[in-house]
C-alpha positions as MATLAB code, in Angstrom:
seq = 'XXXXXXXXXXXXXXXXXXXXXXXXXXXXXXXXXXXXXXXXXXXXXXXXXXXXXXXXXXXXXXXXXXXXXXXXXXXXXXXXXXXXXXXXXXXXXXXXXXXXXXXXXXXXXXXXXXXXXXXXXXXXXXXXXXXXXXXXXXXXXXXXXXXXXXXXXXXXXXXXXXXXXXXXXXXXXXXXXXXXXXXXXXXXXXXXXXXXXXXXXXXXXXXXXXXXXXXXXXXXXXXXXXXXXXXXXXXXXXXXXXXXXXXXXXXXXXXXXXXXXXXXXXXXXXXXXXXXXXXXXXXX';
ca = [
      -0.096    0.157    0.124;
       1.618    3.284   -1.069;
       1.421    6.572    0.945;
       2.689    9.484   -1.206;
       3.382   12.716    0.297;
       1.663   16.019   -0.556;
       3.485   17.769   -3.454;
       4.733   21.356   -2.808;
       1.201   22.376   -4.311;
      -0.851   20.180   -1.684;
      -2.197   18.061   -4.251;
      -3.214   14.326   -2.959;
      -3.625   11.404   -5.049;
      -4.115    7.843   -3.909;
      -3.808    7.209   -0.069;
      -2.383    9.363    1.870;
      -1.834   10.969    5.458;
      -1.266   14.533    6.453;
      -1.600   16.306    9.657;
      -2.380   19.986    9.375;
      -3.875   22.555   11.696;
      -4.713   19.918   14.222;
      -6.757   17.840   11.960;
      -5.849   14.296   11.206;
      -6.730   13.283    7.631;
      -6.278   10.255    5.622;
      -7.261    9.370    1.931;
      -7.832    5.672    1.059;
      -9.962    2.791    0.552;
     -10.227    1.311    4.223;
     -13.349    1.318    6.118;
     -13.957    4.355    8.390;
     -12.795    3.519   12.102;
     -14.976    4.115   14.897;
     -14.928    7.976   15.999;
     -13.945    8.909   12.945;
     -15.278   11.211    9.869;
     -15.189    8.987    6.366;
     -15.857   10.771    3.229;
     -16.462    8.686    0.473;
     -16.650   10.614   -3.157;
     -18.535    8.853   -6.189;
     -18.113   11.281   -8.747;
     -19.553   14.691   -9.620;
     -21.364   15.977   -6.273;
     -22.175   12.568   -4.816;
     -20.538   11.567   -1.222;
     -21.362    9.192    1.292;
     -20.470   10.813    4.446;
     -19.872    8.545    7.594;
     -20.183   10.265   10.934;
     -18.092    9.566   13.887;
     -21.437    8.053   15.541;
     -21.750    5.703   12.360;
     -24.689    7.817   11.025;
     -24.522    7.513    7.314;
     -25.323   10.899    4.986;
     -25.635   10.571    1.225;
     -25.658   13.775   -0.844;
     -26.460   14.395   -4.577;
     -26.712   10.685   -5.381;
     -26.099   10.533   -9.144;
     -24.660    7.155   -9.418;
     -26.272    4.525  -11.799;
     -25.876    6.875  -14.807;
     -22.956    8.718  -13.753;
     -19.740    7.562  -15.884;
     -17.663    8.175  -12.761;
     -19.188    6.471  -10.205;
     -17.079    2.864   -9.566;
     -19.203    0.047  -10.857;
     -19.912   -1.284   -7.380;
     -21.822    1.789   -6.506;
     -23.873    1.747   -9.461;
     -25.760   -0.739   -7.355;
     -27.545    1.273   -4.794;
     -27.640   -1.501   -2.009;
     -23.656   -1.157   -2.053;
     -24.148    2.150   -0.091;
     -25.312    0.082    2.925;
     -27.653    1.691    5.396;
     -28.469    5.473    5.104;
     -29.878    7.620    7.596;
     -29.859   11.091    5.934;
     -30.487   11.938    2.369;
     -29.568   15.483    1.122;
     -30.083   16.990   -2.498;
     -29.149   20.602   -3.296;
     -31.280   21.138   -6.360;
     -33.258   19.362   -9.088;
     -30.733   18.775  -12.133;
     -30.484   15.383  -12.791;
     -26.930   14.809  -11.935;
     -27.735   15.794   -8.192;
     -31.276   14.224   -7.793;
     -31.488   11.238  -10.029;
     -31.087    8.223   -7.525;
     -32.426   10.198   -4.161;
     -36.049    8.871   -4.903;
     -35.166    5.406   -4.961;
     -32.664    5.839   -2.028;
     -35.407    7.656    0.109;
     -37.859    4.529   -0.691;
     -35.373    2.083   -0.061;
     -34.273    3.445    3.497;
     -37.795    5.076    4.193;
     -36.321    8.395    4.812;
     -36.904   11.757    4.174;
     -35.531   13.486    1.049;
     -34.046   16.967    2.477;
     -34.082   19.218   -0.747;
     -35.198   22.817   -1.627;
     -38.511   23.383   -0.272;
     -40.363   24.323   -3.525;
     -38.486   21.149   -5.470;
     -40.209   19.006   -3.042;
     -43.524   20.560   -3.302;
     -43.199   19.793   -7.106;
     -41.778   16.407   -6.368;
     -45.155   15.587   -4.126;
     -47.528   16.989   -6.827;
     -46.150   14.785   -9.208;
     -46.281   11.702   -6.912;
     -42.422   11.023   -7.291;
     -42.119   10.436   -3.673;
     -45.194   10.206   -0.825;
     -45.524   13.643    0.906;
     -44.124   12.102    4.171;
     -40.781   11.639    2.472;
     -40.678   15.243    1.180;
     -40.373   17.522    4.149;
     -40.219   21.304    3.257;
     -36.535   22.969    3.835;
     -35.017   26.129    2.704;
     -32.307   28.364    2.834;
     -31.452   29.702    6.608;
     -33.217   26.530    7.885;
     -31.565   23.957   10.291;
     -32.561   20.598   10.683;
     -31.772   17.526   13.059;
     -32.314   14.580   10.548;
     -30.578   12.217   12.784;
     -29.588   12.133   16.396;
     -26.140   14.405   16.705;
     -26.203   15.341   13.344;
     -27.388   19.195   12.364;
     -27.705   20.266    8.576;
     -28.361   24.000    7.591;
     -29.246   25.065    4.149;
     -26.907   27.924    2.619;
     -27.025   30.158   -0.527;
     -25.701   28.515   -3.933;
     -25.218   30.602   -7.134;
     -26.774   28.497   -9.467;
     -30.369   27.314  -11.075;
     -32.852   24.642  -10.462;
     -35.507   22.645  -12.251;
     -36.943   19.537  -12.018;
     -37.351   17.628  -15.054;
     -39.855   14.528  -14.935;
     -40.943   12.224  -17.585;
     -45.024   12.401  -17.812;
     -46.385    8.682  -17.627;
     -49.571    9.796  -19.698;
     -47.321   11.146  -22.404;
     -44.252    9.533  -22.013;
     -42.514   13.143  -22.673;
     -40.271   15.000  -20.371;
     -41.789   18.093  -18.653;
     -39.932   21.095  -16.770;
     -41.298   21.943  -13.116;
     -40.482   23.991  -10.703;
     -37.261   23.339   -8.777;
     -36.807   25.695   -6.118;
     -33.766   27.557   -5.154;
     -30.366   25.550   -5.249;
     -28.493   24.928   -1.868;
     -25.454   24.263   -0.257;
     -25.408   22.498    3.117;
     -23.743   22.873    6.431;
     -23.472   19.563    7.907;
     -22.296   19.493   11.590;
     -21.463   16.020   12.698;
     -21.663   14.607   16.556;
     -17.952   15.860   17.370;
     -18.648   19.413   16.003;
     -17.037   18.369   12.524;
     -18.189   20.747   10.021;
     -18.417   20.067    6.184;
     -19.860   22.636    3.731;
     -21.100   20.878    0.475;
     -21.223   23.711   -1.655;
     -23.729   22.278   -4.132;
     -23.479   23.615   -7.850;
     -22.350   27.464   -7.449;
     -20.564   30.321   -8.929;
     -18.665   32.792   -6.708;
     -20.920   35.037   -4.344;
     -19.407   37.336   -1.752;
     -21.462   35.794    1.032;
     -18.853   32.512    0.965;
     -16.943   34.644    3.367;
     -20.107   35.068    5.505;
     -20.599   31.551    5.691;
     -16.994   30.706    6.542;
     -16.931   33.451    9.203;
     -20.075   32.011   10.817;
     -20.224   28.567   10.427;
     -16.347   27.739   10.246;
     -16.360   24.663    8.372;
     -13.390   22.416    8.504;
     -13.802   20.622    5.211;
     -15.172   22.097    1.924;
     -16.623   20.077   -1.130;
     -16.052   22.431   -3.964;
     -17.251   22.253   -7.345;
     -14.107   23.227   -9.807;
     -15.308   22.088  -13.157;
     -16.659   25.279  -14.637;
     -18.927   26.070  -17.415;
     -21.904   25.390  -14.759;
     -20.174   26.105  -11.666;
     -17.027   27.570  -10.775;
     -13.992   27.070  -12.527;
     -10.439   26.320  -10.661;
      -9.444   29.919  -10.935;
     -12.570   31.051   -9.235;
     -12.567   28.464   -6.663;
      -9.036   29.038   -5.900;
     -10.311   32.389   -5.284;
     -12.960   31.427   -3.115;
     -10.572   29.373   -0.848;
      -7.821   31.629   -0.856;
      -9.642   34.962    0.011;
     -13.164   33.895    1.739;
     -13.185   30.276    3.041;
      -9.615   29.351    4.044;
     -10.752   26.013    5.162;
      -8.441   23.406    6.644;
      -9.166   20.704    3.609;
     -11.114   21.063    0.415;
     -12.034   17.893   -1.466;
     -12.513   19.227   -5.425;
     -15.950   17.715   -7.040;
     -18.034   18.530   -9.864;
     -15.595   17.844  -12.804;
     -14.886   15.253  -15.446;
     -18.299   13.876  -15.600;
     -19.727   16.194  -18.414;
     -17.180   17.219  -21.131;
     -18.022   20.924  -19.996;
     -16.765   20.559  -17.249;
     -13.078   20.677  -17.842;
     -11.449   22.122  -14.928;
      -9.050   19.926  -13.020;
      -7.854   19.337   -9.466;
      -4.355   20.127  -10.942;
      -5.386   23.540  -12.534;
      -7.285   24.367   -9.168;
      -4.097   23.888   -7.129;
      -1.886   25.926   -9.718;
      -4.168   28.590   -9.416;
      -4.499   28.311   -5.268;
      -0.797   28.858   -5.277;
       0.716   28.891   -1.481;
      -2.133   28.291    0.786;
      -2.340   26.249    4.582;
      -5.577   24.660    3.135;
      -4.843   20.995    2.115;
      -6.441   19.986   -1.118;
      -7.466   15.937   -1.507;
      -7.945   15.233   -5.086;
      -9.702   12.028   -4.675;
     -10.523    9.810   -7.201;
     -13.987    8.190   -7.563;
     -14.453    5.413   -4.996;
     -11.643    6.891   -2.792;
     -12.265    7.875    0.855;
     -10.632   10.354    3.350;
     -10.706   10.050    6.943;
     -10.694   13.002    9.499;
     -10.620   13.309   13.251;
     -10.684   16.216   15.777;
      -8.083   15.952   18.179;
];
């Protein structure tokens, strides 16, 4: 098993271990250990997060048709139990497999409130699995887990096939969200959703103080590497970043290497995971 060190640009590939600013990180394929936070990237913006208390949080599950998702996880059963399901907005590459997971595990799908209203009216899920939730709201979807909805600079529509006509239809998708996910030990993860730059990223950093940011870098639909580097360096300044939302669509051309180059000298550690790789975090 290889443990390559960070380069001077703080790029991590494969398995790695780093100590930075009191935060212990490891990236690899090993199972999460008790008392640690395990973050598994599944391509695009899809993550499975396992909390120190063993709660499993799935965010933006586009898996079956995602070209980056490892074959194992195209079978939704491979995720294991799921306790919390979060969807940042209505675009297919974030929402596609969420209804199936909600039904499999009999758990609510937390998503923009107006998107869930459309989903209820369309009969995508029963109303009890479609709670209303919106920016500024904080929920406790599982014991010890807090999720706050924050702004994302993007768009959101819900496209669903009309069973009567066989044609796709576009419905209200609410406003897109990012999520501040606080775990049992106080470790905070900021899943940015799909977003461009907006000035209140600095407010989000100052107020919520996320330890880890899951950040889109692909460009065209979201921030590209240069904008993502600016947000990291000037506004967010987290201990660690995992790049996401690149490579699954030919238009999302940004790469972690470009992000690292644009970031320059920084105390932020960038973990460039491959789909199917994990990072483990523990607070001292």
